[in-house]
C-alpha positions as CSV (number, residue, x, y, z in Angstrom):
1,X,-5.0,9.9,-25.9
2,X,-1.8,11.7,-26.6
3,X,1.6,10.6,-25.4
4,X,3.2,13.5,-23.7
5,X,6.8,12.3,-24.5
6,X,9.8,10.9,-22.8
7,X,11.4,14.1,-21.6
8,X,10.2,15.8,-18.4
9,X,7.5,18.3,-18.9
10,X,8.3,22.0,-18.4
11,X,7.9,23.6,-15.0
12,X,4.5,25.3,-14.6
13,X,5.6,28.1,-12.3
14,X,5.0,28.4,-8.5
15,X,3.1,25.7,-6.8
16,X,1.0,25.0,-3.7
17,X,0.5,21.8,-1.8
18,X,-2.5,19.5,-1.7
19,X,-3.0,17.6,1.5
20,X,-4.0,14.1,0.7
21,X,-3.4,12.6,4.1
22,X,-5.9,10.1,5.4
23,X,-7.1,9.7,9.0
24,X,-9.0,6.9,10.6
25,X,-9.0,5.1,13.9
26,X,-9.0,1.7,12.1
27,X,-5.9,0.7,10.2
28,X,-6.4,-3.0,9.6
29,X,-8.9,-2.3,6.9
30,X,-9.3,-5.8,5.3
31,X,-9.0,-9.3,6.5
32,X,-9.5,-12.3,4.2
33,X,-8.6,-15.9,3.3
34,X,-7.1,-16.9,0.0
35,X,-6.2,-20.3,-1.6
36,X,-2.7,-21.0,-3.0
37,X,-2.8,-23.8,-5.6
38,X,-0.2,-23.0,-8.3
39,X,-2.5,-24.5,-10.9
40,X,-4.6,-21.3,-10.6
41,X,-1.8,-19.3,-12.2
42,X,-2.7,-19.4,-15.9
43,X,0.9,-19.8,-17.1
44,X,1.1,-22.9,-14.9
45,X,-2.3,-24.4,-15.1
46,X,-2.7,-24.1,-18.8
47,X,-5.9,-25.7,-20.0
48,X,-6.7,-27.0,-16.5
49,X,-7.5,-23.5,-15.3
50,X,-11.0,-24.0,-16.5
51,X,-11.5,-26.2,-13.5
52,X,-10.6,-23.3,-11.1
53,X,-11.9,-20.4,-13.1
54,X,-14.4,-19.6,-10.3
55,X,-11.5,-19.3,-7.9
56,X,-9.6,-17.1,-10.3
57,X,-12.6,-14.8,-10.7
58,X,-13.1,-14.8,-6.9
59,X,-9.5,-13.6,-6.5
60,X,-10.2,-10.7,-8.8
61,X,-13.2,-9.7,-6.7
62,X,-11.2,-10.3,-3.5
63,X,-8.5,-7.8,-4.8
64,X,-11.1,-5.3,-5.9
65,X,-12.6,-5.3,-2.4
66,X,-9.1,-5.0,-0.8
67,X,-8.3,-2.1,-3.1
68,X,-11.4,-0.2,-2.1
69,X,-10.0,0.1,1.4
70,X,-6.9,2.0,0.3
71,X,-4.7,-0.7,1.8
72,X,-1.1,0.4,1.3
73,X,0.5,-2.8,2.7
74,X,-0.6,-6.4,2.9
75,X,0.5,-8.9,5.6
76,X,0.3,-12.5,4.5
77,X,0.8,-15.7,6.4
78,X,1.6,-19.0,4.7
79,X,1.6,-22.6,5.9
80,X,4.5,-23.3,3.5
81,X,7.1,-20.9,4.8
82,X,10.1,-22.5,6.7
83,X,8.8,-23.7,10.0
84,X,10.2,-22.9,13.5
85,X,8.9,-24.9,16.4
86,X,8.6,-21.9,18.8
87,X,8.9,-18.9,16.6
88,X,6.9,-17.3,13.8
89,X,9.0,-16.5,10.7
90,X,9.2,-13.5,8.3
91,X,10.9,-13.1,5.0
92,X,13.7,-10.6,5.2
93,X,13.8,-7.6,2.9
94,X,14.3,-5.1,1.4
95,X,12.5,-7.0,-1.4
96,X,11.1,-10.5,-1.8
97,X,10.6,-12.4,-5.0
98,X,7.9,-14.6,-6.5
99,X,9.4,-17.2,-8.8
100,X,7.4,-20.1,-10.3
101,X,10.4,-21.9,-11.8
102,X,9.7,-25.0,-9.8
103,X,6.3,-25.2,-11.4
104,X,7.6,-25.1,-14.9
105,X,6.9,-21.4,-15.4
106,X,10.3,-19.7,-15.1
107,X,9.2,-16.6,-16.9
108,X,6.6,-15.8,-14.2
109,X,8.4,-13.7,-11.6
110,X,7.8,-10.6,-9.6
111,X,9.6,-8.6,-6.9
112,X,7.9,-6.5,-4.2
113,X,9.2,-4.3,-1.4
114,X,9.0,-5.5,2.2
115,X,7.3,-3.0,4.6
116,X,10.1,-3.1,7.1
117,X,8.6,-0.5,9.3
118,X,5.4,-2.6,9.8
119,X,7.4,-5.8,10.1
120,X,9.5,-4.2,12.9
121,X,6.4,-3.0,14.6
122,X,4.9,-6.5,14.5
123,X,8.1,-8.0,15.9
124,X,8.2,-5.5,18.8
125,X,4.5,-5.9,19.6
126,X,4.7,-9.7,19.5
127,X,7.8,-9.6,21.7
128,X,5.7,-7.9,24.4
129,X,3.5,-11.0,24.3
130,X,6.6,-13.3,24.5
131,X,6.4,-14.2,20.8
132,X,9.5,-14.2,18.7
133,X,9.8,-13.7,14.9
134,X,12.7,-15.2,13.1
135,X,13.7,-13.3,10.0
136,X,14.8,-15.8,7.2
137,X,17.3,-14.8,4.6
138,X,15.5,-16.7,1.8
139,X,13.8,-14.1,-0.3
140,X,12.2,-16.5,-2.8
141,X,8.7,-16.7,-1.5
142,X,7.0,-20.1,-0.9
143,X,4.0,-20.7,-3.1
144,X,1.6,-20.1,-0.2
145,X,2.7,-16.4,-0.3
146,X,3.5,-16.2,-4.0
147,X,0.2,-17.4,-5.4
148,X,-2.1,-15.0,-3.6
149,X,0.4,-12.1,-4.3
150,X,0.4,-13.0,-8.0
151,X,-3.3,-12.4,-8.1
152,X,-3.2,-9.2,-6.0
153,X,-0.6,-7.8,-8.4
154,X,-2.2,-9.1,-11.5
155,X,-5.5,-7.5,-10.5
156,X,-3.9,-4.1,-9.9
157,X,-3.0,-3.8,-6.2
158,X,0.2,-1.9,-5.6
159,X,2.0,-1.7,-2.2
160,X,4.4,-3.3,0.2
161,X,4.2,-6.7,1.9
162,X,5.0,-8.4,5.2
163,X,5.4,-12.2,4.4
164,X,5.1,-14.4,7.5
165,X,5.0,-18.1,8.3
166,X,3.3,-19.7,11.3
167,X,4.7,-22.0,14.0
168,X,4.1,-25.2,16.0
169,X,2.7,-23.1,18.9
170,X,-0.8,-23.7,20.2
171,X,-4.0,-22.6,18.7
172,X,-4.5,-19.9,21.3
173,X,-1.1,-18.5,20.7
174,X,-1.8,-18.2,17.0
175,X,-5.0,-16.3,17.8
176,X,-3.0,-14.0,20.2
177,X,-0.3,-13.5,17.5
178,X,-3.0,-12.2,15.1
179,X,-4.0,-9.7,17.7
180,X,-0.4,-8.5,17.8
181,X,-0.5,-7.9,14.1
182,X,-3.6,-5.7,14.4
183,X,-2.1,-3.6,17.2
184,X,1.1,-3.2,15.3
185,X,-0.8,-2.0,12.2
186,X,-2.6,0.6,14.4
187,X,0.7,1.7,15.9
188,X,2.2,2.3,12.5
189,X,-1.0,4.0,11.4
190,X,-0.8,2.6,7.9
191,X,-3.8,1.2,6.2
192,X,-3.1,-2.5,5.8
193,X,-4.8,-5.8,4.8
194,X,-4.2,-9.2,6.3
195,X,-4.4,-12.3,4.0
196,X,-4.5,-15.8,5.5
197,X,-3.2,-18.2,2.8
198,X,-4.4,-21.7,3.0
199,X,-6.2,-24.5,1.3
200,X,-8.9,-26.6,3.1
201,X,-9.2,-30.4,3.0
202,X,-6.8,-32.2,0.6
203,X,-8.8,-35.5,0.8
204,X,-12.1,-34.8,-0.8
205,X,-12.0,-37.2,-3.8
206,X,-10.5,-40.6,-4.5
207,X,-8.0,-39.0,-6.9
208,X,-7.1,-36.2,-4.4
209,X,-3.3,-35.7,-4.0
210,X,-3.3,-36.6,-0.3
211,X,-5.7,-39.6,-0.7
212,X,-9.3,-39.8,0.2
213,X,-11.1,-39.7,3.6
214,X,-14.9,-39.9,3.7
215,X,-15.1,-37.4,6.6
216,X,-12.8,-34.8,5.1
217,X,-15.7,-32.8,3.6
218,X,-17.0,-32.1,7.2
219,X,-14.0,-29.9,7.8
220,X,-14.7,-27.7,4.8
221,X,-18.4,-27.6,5.5
222,X,-17.7,-26.4,9.0
223,X,-15.3,-23.7,7.9
224,X,-17.6,-22.4,5.2
225,X,-20.6,-22.4,7.5
226,X,-18.7,-20.6,10.2
227,X,-17.8,-17.8,7.8
228,X,-21.2,-17.6,6.1
229,X,-22.8,-17.2,9.6
230,X,-19.9,-14.8,10.6
231,X,-19.5,-17.0,13.7
232,X,-15.7,-17.2,13.4
233,X,-15.2,-18.6,16.9
234,X,-16.4,-21.9,15.7
235,X,-13.3,-22.4,13.6
236,X,-10.8,-22.6,16.5
237,X,-13.1,-25.3,18.1
238,X,-12.9,-27.7,15.1
239,X,-11.7,-31.1,16.4
240,X,-8.1,-31.7,15.7
241,X,-8.9,-35.3,14.7
242,X,-11.2,-34.0,11.9
243,X,-8.4,-31.6,10.8
244,X,-6.1,-34.6,10.6
245,X,-8.6,-36.5,8.5
246,X,-9.0,-33.6,6.2
247,X,-5.2,-33.1,5.7
248,X,-5.8,-29.3,5.6
249,X,-3.1,-26.7,5.4
250,X,-5.0,-23.5,6.2
251,X,-6.2,-23.9,9.8
252,X,-3.4,-22.0,11.6
253,X,-3.4,-19.2,9.0
254,X,-7.1,-18.8,9.7
255,X,-6.5,-18.7,13.4
256,X,-4.1,-15.7,12.9
257,X,-6.7,-14.0,10.8
258,X,-9.4,-14.5,13.4
259,X,-7.1,-13.2,16.1
260,X,-6.3,-10.1,13.9
261,X,-10.0,-9.2,13.5
262,X,-11.4,-10.1,16.9
263,X,-11.9,-6.5,17.8
264,X,-13.0,-5.3,14.4
265,X,-16.5,-5.1,12.9
266,X,-17.0,-8.3,10.9
267,X,-18.2,-8.4,7.3
268,X,-18.0,-12.0,6.4
269,X,-18.5,-13.4,2.9
270,X,-17.5,-16.6,1.3
271,X,-16.8,-15.2,-2.2
272,X,-16.2,-18.7,-3.6
273,X,-15.7,-22.3,-2.5
274,X,-14.9,-25.2,-4.9
275,X,-12.9,-28.5,-4.8
276,X,-12.3,-29.5,-8.4
277,X,-9.2,-31.7,-7.7
278,X,-10.2,-33.0,-4.3
279,X,-8.7,-30.0,-2.5
280,X,-10.9,-27.3,-1.0
281,X,-10.2,-23.8,-2.3
282,X,-12.0,-21.0,-0.5
283,X,-11.8,-17.2,-1.2
284,X,-13.4,-15.4,1.7
285,X,-13.7,-12.0,3.4
286,X,-13.8,-11.6,7.1
287,X,-13.6,-7.8,7.6
288,X,-13.9,-4.9,5.2
289,X,-13.5,-1.3,6.3
290,X,-16.5,0.7,5.1
291,X,-15.5,2.2,1.8
292,X,-17.4,5.3,2.7
293,X,-15.0,5.8,5.6
294,X,-11.9,5.1,3.5
295,X,-10.5,7.7,1.3
296,X,-9.1,4.9,-0.8
297,X,-6.8,4.9,-3.8
298,X,-9.5,5.7,-6.3
299,X,-10.8,8.9,-4.7
300,X,-7.2,9.9,-3.8
301,X,-6.0,9.7,-7.4
302,X,-9.0,11.2,-9.1
303,X,-9.1,14.0,-6.5
304,X,-5.5,14.8,-7.3
305,X,-6.3,15.0,-11.0
306,X,-9.3,17.2,-10.4
307,X,-7.6,19.6,-8.0
308,X,-4.6,19.8,-10.3
309,X,-6.6,20.9,-13.3
310,X,-8.9,23.2,-11.3
311,X,-5.9,24.8,-9.5
312,X,-4.0,25.4,-12.7
313,X,-6.9,26.6,-14.8
314,X,-8.0,29.1,-12.2
315,X,-4.6,30.3,-11.0
316,X,-1.9,29.2,-13.4
317,X,-0.3,27.4,-10.5
318,X,0.4,23.7,-10.6
319,X,0.1,22.0,-7.2
320,X,2.9,20.1,-5.6
321,X,2.5,16.4,-5.1
322,X,1.6,15.2,-1.6
323,X,4.5,15.8,0.8
324,X,4.8,12.1,1.5
325,X,2.9,10.3,-1.2
326,X,1.6,6.9,-0.2
327,X,0.6,3.7,-1.8
328,X,0.5,3.7,-5.6
329,X,1.1,7.5,-5.7
330,X,4.6,6.9,-4.3
331,X,5.5,4.5,-7.1
332,X,7.2,5.4,-10.3
333,X,4.8,4.6,-13.2
334,X,3.4,6.1,-16.4
335,X,-0.2,7.2,-16.6
336,X,-2.8,8.8,-18.8
337,X,-5.2,11.5,-17.5
338,X,-8.5,11.8,-19.3
339,X,-11.0,14.6,-19.0
340,X,-14.6,14.1,-20.1
341,X,-17.7,16.2,-20.0
342,X,-20.6,15.0,-17.9
343,X,-22.2,13.9,-21.2
344,X,-19.3,11.6,-21.8
345,X,-17.5,13.6,-24.5
346,X,-13.7,13.5,-24.5
347,X,-12.2,16.9,-23.5
348,X,-8.6,16.0,-23.2
349,X,-6.3,13.0,-22.7
350,X,-2.5,13.0,-22.5
351,X,-0.1,10.6,-20.9
352,X,3.2,8.9,-20.8
353,X,4.2,5.5,-22.1
354,X,7.2,5.5,-19.8
355,X,7.6,7.3,-16.5
356,X,9.4,10.6,-16.6
357,X,8.9,11.6,-13.0
358,X,10.1,10.2,-9.7
359,X,6.6,9.3,-8.5
360,X,3.1,8.6,-9.9
361,X,1.9,11.7,-8.1
362,X,4.3,13.9,-10.0
363,X,3.5,12.1,-13.3
364,X,-0.2,12.5,-12.7
365,X,0.1,16.3,-12.0
366,X,2.1,16.9,-15.1
367,X,-0.1,14.9,-17.4
368,X,-3.3,16.4,-15.9
369,X,-2.1,19.9,-16.7
370,X,-1.1,18.8,-20.2
371,X,-4.4,17.1,-20.8
372,X,-6.3,20.3,-19.8
373,X,-4.1,22.7,-21.7
374,X,-2.1,21.3,-24.6
375,X,-4.0,18.4,-26.1
376,X,-3.8,19.5,-29.8
377,X,-7.3,18.3,-30.5
378,X,-9.0,20.7,-28.1
379,X,-8.6,24.3,-26.9
380,X,-7.4,24.8,-23.3
381,X,-9.9,24.1,-20.6
382,X,-11.5,27.3,-19.3
383,X,-12.7,28.0,-15.8
384,X,-16.4,28.0,-17.0
385,X,-16.0,24.3,-18.0
386,X,-14.6,23.0,-14.7
387,X,-18.0,22.1,-13.1
388,X,-18.9,20.1,-16.2
389,X,-15.8,17.8,-16.2
390,X,-15.1,14.4,-14.7
391,X,-11.7,12.7,-14.5
392,X,-10.2,9.3,-14.9
393,X,-6.6,8.1,-14.6
394,X,-5.1,5.0,-16.2
395,X,-1.9,3.8,-14.6
396,X,0.0,1.6,-17.1
397,X,1.3,-1.7,-16.0
398,X,4.6,-3.0,-17.6
399,X,4.2,-3.8,-21.4
400,X,5.1,-7.1,-23.0
401,X,5.8,-8.1,-26.6
402,X,2.7,-9.4,-28.3
403,X,1.2,-10.7,-31.5
404,X,-2.1,-9.6,-33.0
405,X,-3.6,-12.9,-31.9
406,X,-2.7,-12.3,-28.3
407,X,-4.4,-8.9,-28.1
408,X,-7.9,-8.4,-26.6
409,X,-8.9,-4.7,-26.7
410,X,-11.2,-5.1,-23.8
411,X,-8.4,-6.3,-21.5
412,X,-5.1,-5.0,-23.1
413,X,-4.0,-1.7,-24.4
414,X,-1.6,-1.7,-27.3
415,X,1.6,0.0,-28.3
416,X,2.5,0.1,-31.9
417,X,6.0,1.2,-33.1
418,X,8.0,1.0,-36.3
419,X,11.3,-1.0,-36.4
420,X,13.4,2.1,-35.7
421,X,11.4,2.9,-32.5
422,X,11.1,6.5,-33.6
423,X,7.3,6.4,-34.2
424,X,4.9,4.8,-31.8
425,X,1.3,5.1,-30.9
426,X,-0.7,3.9,-28.0
427,X,-4.4,3.0,-27.5
428,X,-5.7,2.3,-24.0
429,X,-7.9,-0.8,-23.4
430,X,-11.7,-0.9,-23.1
431,X,-12.3,2.0,-25.4
432,X,-16.0,2.3,-26.6
433,X,-16.3,1.5,-30.3
434,X,-13.0,-0.5,-30.4
435,X,-14.2,-4.1,-30.8
436,X,-11.4,-6.0,-32.4
437,X,-7.6,-6.3,-32.1
438,X,-7.2,-5.4,-35.8
439,X,-9.2,-2.2,-35.3
440,X,-7.2,-1.4,-32.2
441,X,-3.9,-1.8,-34.0
442,X,-5.1,0.3,-37.0
443,X,-6.0,3.2,-34.8
444,X,-2.8,3.1,-32.8
445,X,-0.8,2.9,-36.1
446,X,-2.6,5.9,-37.4
447,X,-1.9,7.8,-34.2
448,X,1.8,7.0,-34.5
449,X,1.9,8.3,-38.1
450,X,3.2,5.0,-39.4
451,X,2.4,4.5,-43.1
452,X,0.2,1.6,-44.0
453,X,2.2,-1.5,-44.9
454,X,5.1,-0.6,-42.7
455,X,6.5,-3.5,-40.6
456,X,5.5,-2.8,-37.0
457,X,6.1,-4.2,-33.5
458,X,3.3,-4.7,-31.0
459,X,3.3,-4.6,-27.3
460,X,0.4,-5.1,-25.0
461,X,-0.3,-3.8,-21.5
462,X,-2.9,-3.7,-18.8
463,X,-4.0,-0.6,-16.9
464,X,-5.3,0.1,-13.5
465,X,-8.2,2.5,-14.1
466,X,-9.4,5.1,-11.5
467,X,-12.6,7.0,-12.3
468,X,-14.7,9.5,-10.5
């Protein structure tokens, strides 16, 4: 793994375009339900997260499934957004912010771009059904949106959002509003996911925050059974008196989700359900577009790496990035491109610690050419080798200062630099044979050419890894 440097790479001569456009007649590619207790966020929950570890793990799986669909935008609806009696609400852009200061975690913040085109389409489609959407100026997201988004981002999803809140309108109107969302997604023709944020009963134990009701468990059992049997129409029929006994906050979010997927092929799965604090937390999937039909981010990124190398090696021509890159390829991010033989031997790996291009697509193309041609450990790749190569791309997430004790080579990559910042080395996470943080730092220090005993600074980072 060689850092390609901080300055833009040289031009590689004429170029030709690669068309990575995706086509499908289904654009709402994932529908699911996610809980939103702030205690699930490790920086908030602290030692208590052991009680919700299954939900945390389920959100990682939830995100993995969502990512397989190539969803570029996520529409979320929360019970904790500001309420309007006769109108749905939407957080106004161009960006919205997650901030957990009110939960004693002021350092945990993120910003994400609003998909204004999709929000406008939802607004216009809903208006045709006599629904209004009030845009609210408050850009600090409520925790019903912020917690699920935290886990999507932490587990490597990249894209834009539409953040909504429901209303006091009837159950049927929430179902119809969900149908409006699906039609708007199809109109925009952007692969999108819908996430209904909501917890189930809040009254399952004597120590539950909303008190205890002996019948509250019946609400959760009916919701879970309905999803496990994929008979979603049972949920709107749950008696309102039972809902009141349960003290739930996810029912109307689920109604919108059910309305959104009514005309889609269902693929229901309760990924996890638990109630450790007397509140029901469910992570569930309702629909999932067949990954075989979805081009998806993984195949899109690795295909671009492969076509870049094959094009350059056979013609000396580096391809242009997609005319209109989408999803993660449109973002600005550093990456490493690795080439390996079919036997698993490294054949080249070069990347950037900081982005030097305007988009990941451009960054990937430059690094792929470099990995194939100027990795000093190997001769340039020849045309005869192309059929024996496979590709992976590691997109680096933002680095943070770290101590040796905070490193885990299976989870985090490491950046080592001397105090001047002139020498630095990087080692990606989850490298075979690298078992300890000490070993990881020693290798990165050697790569940087930093003499043994020199005072060093450590940073750690996660990657989103795409493999063929």
